[in-house]
PLY file of the C-alpha trace (Angstrom):
ply
format ascii 1.0
element vertex 167
property float x
property float y
property float z
element edge 166
property int vertex1
property int vertex2
end_header
98.39 98.42 104.28
94.64 98.94 104.46
94.13 96.46 101.63
96.33 93.99 103.51
94.10 94.29 106.57
90.86 94.19 104.56
91.91 91.02 102.78
92.92 89.45 106.06
89.46 89.97 107.58
87.36 89.57 104.43
88.60 86.10 103.60
87.82 83.27 106.02
90.75 81.33 104.60
93.21 84.17 105.11
91.79 84.80 108.55
92.14 81.13 109.43
95.65 80.79 107.99
96.76 84.00 109.61
99.50 86.14 108.23
100.85 89.33 109.64
98.57 92.10 110.80
99.52 95.62 109.78
101.20 96.08 113.12
103.37 93.07 112.25
104.54 94.37 108.87
108.30 94.64 108.87
109.90 97.96 107.95
112.54 97.43 105.27
115.93 98.76 106.36
119.64 97.98 106.01
119.40 95.27 108.70
116.79 93.16 106.88
117.25 94.11 103.22
118.63 90.69 102.30
115.33 89.08 103.38
113.25 91.28 101.08
114.01 89.40 97.86
112.84 86.06 99.24
109.46 87.51 100.17
108.90 90.48 97.84
105.73 88.93 96.39
104.21 88.55 99.84
103.80 92.34 100.17
104.49 92.09 103.88
107.29 94.64 104.18
106.92 98.41 104.14
109.34 101.18 103.27
109.59 104.19 105.55
110.53 107.17 103.37
111.47 109.45 106.26
112.75 112.98 105.76
114.70 114.32 102.78
117.91 113.50 104.66
116.98 109.87 105.31
118.99 107.08 103.67
115.73 105.60 102.39
114.78 108.67 100.40
118.38 109.03 99.17
118.22 105.37 98.09
115.01 105.99 96.15
116.65 108.99 94.46
119.66 106.86 93.50
117.40 104.11 92.13
115.58 106.70 89.98
118.92 108.08 88.71
120.02 104.59 87.68
116.66 103.87 86.05
116.76 107.08 83.98
120.36 106.38 82.93
119.47 102.80 81.96
116.31 103.61 80.00
117.21 106.97 78.45
121.04 106.91 78.44
120.94 110.31 80.17
122.80 111.20 83.35
120.75 113.02 85.97
121.24 113.90 89.60
118.21 113.51 91.84
118.31 115.09 95.28
115.62 114.65 97.95
114.38 118.02 99.22
111.98 119.13 101.95
110.27 121.83 99.88
110.27 123.44 96.46
111.65 126.94 96.68
111.40 128.01 93.08
109.17 130.90 92.04
109.45 130.09 88.33
109.19 126.35 87.79
110.46 125.16 84.46
109.12 121.61 84.69
107.71 119.04 87.09
106.91 115.34 86.99
104.28 113.74 89.19
105.56 110.31 90.20
101.95 109.15 90.66
98.49 110.29 89.58
97.81 112.24 92.80
101.16 114.04 92.57
100.43 114.92 88.94
97.08 116.41 89.98
98.75 118.40 92.77
101.54 119.54 90.45
99.07 120.61 87.77
97.20 122.70 90.35
100.40 124.48 91.36
101.59 124.80 87.74
98.34 126.57 86.86
99.02 129.05 89.67
96.05 127.87 91.71
96.09 127.63 95.49
96.59 124.13 96.85
94.14 123.19 99.57
95.79 122.19 102.88
94.45 118.63 102.69
96.10 118.07 99.29
99.33 119.65 100.53
99.38 117.16 103.42
99.28 114.29 100.91
102.66 115.23 99.41
104.99 112.50 100.67
108.29 113.30 98.97
109.89 115.95 96.77
113.00 115.64 94.64
115.12 118.05 92.60
116.33 116.55 89.31
119.08 118.17 87.26
120.60 116.99 83.99
124.37 116.54 83.75
124.27 117.68 80.12
121.83 120.54 79.54
122.03 119.77 75.83
119.82 116.75 76.59
117.01 119.00 77.85
114.43 121.18 76.14
115.88 124.69 75.72
113.16 126.30 77.86
114.30 124.14 80.79
118.07 124.28 80.29
119.97 124.12 83.58
116.87 124.72 85.70
115.69 121.87 87.93
112.88 119.45 87.22
110.80 118.96 90.36
109.60 115.44 91.16
106.54 115.05 93.36
105.27 111.93 95.13
101.92 111.97 96.92
99.44 109.65 98.54
95.79 109.39 97.66
93.10 110.56 100.11
92.91 106.94 101.33
96.65 107.15 102.18
97.91 104.91 99.35
100.99 105.59 97.24
100.79 104.27 93.69
104.12 105.32 92.24
104.21 105.18 88.45
107.92 105.08 87.54
107.02 105.34 83.86
105.95 108.93 84.58
109.57 109.74 85.35
110.79 108.53 81.97
107.83 109.74 79.90
107.56 113.10 81.66
111.12 114.40 81.45
111.82 117.38 79.21
0 1
1 2
2 3
3 4
4 5
5 6
6 7
7 8
8 9
9 10
10 11
11 12
12 13
13 14
14 15
15 16
16 17
17 18
18 19
19 20
20 21
21 22
22 23
23 24
24 25
25 26
26 27
27 28
28 29
29 30
30 31
31 32
32 33
33 34
34 35
35 36
36 37
37 38
38 39
39 40
40 41
41 42
42 43
43 44
44 45
45 46
46 47
47 48
48 49
49 50
50 51
51 52
52 53
53 54
54 55
55 56
56 57
57 58
58 59
59 60
60 61
61 62
62 63
63 64
64 65
65 66
66 67
67 68
68 69
69 70
70 71
71 72
72 73
73 74
74 75
75 76
76 77
77 78
78 79
79 80
80 81
81 82
82 83
83 84
84 85
85 86
86 87
87 88
88 89
89 90
90 91
91 92
92 93
93 94
94 95
95 96
96 97
97 98
98 99
99 100
100 101
101 102
102 103
103 104
104 105
105 106
106 107
107 108
108 109
109 110
110 111
111 112
112 113
113 114
114 115
115 116
116 117
117 118
118 119
119 120
120 121
121 122
122 123
123 124
124 125
125 126
126 127
127 128
128 129
129 130
130 131
131 132
132 133
133 134
134 135
135 136
136 137
137 138
138 139
139 140
140 141
141 142
142 143
143 144
144 145
145 146
146 147
147 148
148 149
149 150
150 151
151 152
152 153
153 154
154 155
155 156
156 157
157 158
158 159
159 160
160 161
161 162
162 163
163 164
164 165
165 166
């Protein structure tokens, strides 16, 4: 969003031609989803993740399940959660570089500073349908997925982390 606004003011041509201001960016939802595909390359729609119970976050979880099944031929269930309540993590995957850094801090047993904790945007609990597909040290235990924003409030999700980082 910030980049959108910077580009708008930094370029005389963009400023002259206009285009939506950040306050004009449309929030993608079930009422306007069909319009997204015609303008996906314009980067002028935003996705509101909401809480763990929101349909948006559930939709992202479903998309990740389908992606894992398609690329790895492995069935998983991904559930949005509000917090990780697991004293003995078996595995985690950072869905972006910031989330990986945050996860590594927690994995090492270090205290997470409050500012970094505030950057966690979404958490998911991933379980494998067939525990034979998982490393033995993980087994039936959950894999925790973390999504976070950078200090400049940008999310750079790296879906390849999900596939490459699973046990």
